[in-house]
C-alpha positions in Angstrom: 5.7 6.3 24.8 2.0 6.4 25.1 0.5 2.9 24.7 -2.3 4.0 22.4 -2.6 7.4 20.8 -6.3 8.4 21.0 -8.4 8.7 17.9 -11.5 10.8 17.6 -13.6 7.6 17.3 -12.1 6.2 20.5 -12.8 9.5 22.4 -16.3 9.7 21.1 -17.0 6.1 22.2 -15.7 6.8 25.7 -18.0 9.9 25.9 -20.9 7.7 24.8 -20.0 5.0 27.3 -19.9 7.6 30.1 -23.2 9.3 29.1 -25.3 10.9 30.4 -22.7 12.3 32.8 -20.2 13.1 30.0 -21.5 15.1 27.1 -18.3 15.2 25.0 -14.5 14.9 25.2 -12.0 16.8 23.1 -8.2 16.4 23.1 -5.0 17.6 21.6 -1.3 16.8 21.9 1.2 19.6 22.4 3.8 21.0 24.8 3.0 22.1 28.3 4.3 25.2 30.1 7.7 23.6 30.6 8.0 22.5 27.0 7.4 18.9 27.8 5.1 16.8 25.6 1.6 16.7 27.0 -1.9 15.5 26.1 -4.8 17.8 27.0 -8.3 16.4 27.5 -11.3 18.7 27.7 -14.4 17.0 29.2 -17.8 18.6 29.1 -20.1 17.2 31.9 -23.8 17.4 31.9 -25.1 20.0 34.3 -26.5 17.2 36.5 -23.1 15.5 36.7 -21.5 18.9 37.6 -23.6 19.2 40.7 -21.5 18.9 43.9 -23.0 15.6 45.0 -22.1 13.9 41.7 -19.0 15.9 40.5 -16.3 13.8 42.2 -17.8 10.5 40.9 -18.3 11.8 37.4 -14.7 13.2 37.1 -13.1 10.1 38.6 -14.9 7.8 36.2 -13.8 9.9 33.2 -10.2 10.2 34.5 -10.0 6.4 35.1 -11.4 5.5 31.7 -8.9 7.8 29.9 -5.9 6.7 31.9 -6.8 3.0 31.5 -7.8 3.2 27.9 -4.7 4.9 26.7 -2.0 3.7 29.1 -1.5 7.2 30.5 0.3 5.9 33.6 3.2 4.8 31.3 3.0 7.6 28.8 5.8 10.0 27.8 3.0 12.6 27.4 1.9 14.3 30.7 -1.9 14.1 30.8 -4.0 17.2 31.7 -7.7 16.6 32.1 -9.9 19.6 32.5 -13.7 19.6 33.2 -16.4 22.0 32.5 -20.2 21.9 32.7 -22.5 22.1 29.7 -23.9 25.5 30.9 -20.4 26.8 31.6 -19.4 26.0 28.0 -22.6 27.5 26.7 -21.6 30.8 28.4 -17.9 30.7 27.5 -18.4 29.3 23.9 -14.8 28.2 23.5 -14.4 26.5 20.2 -11.7 24.0 21.5 -14.4 22.5 23.9 -17.1 22.1 21.2 
């Protein structure tokens, strides 16, 4: 079982802690393609953090914080973490990422 189920407040705090690289984080729990329980994180990065020279560092910091904060290594929910830049989201305008 997941050690700590995320709350909106916890997720917002992580995004604030990782600013200015992380603009916001959204999440939901559901089933993945194989019908197994999963937790989906959607992380919007600043355009500067999404540049090739900073992208790996920014994504690794966010992944580590989410895994450590919520005990995802021992979770029964398979974690999926997706990243998108602020400009990419501005173009795509997907509500789940806002």
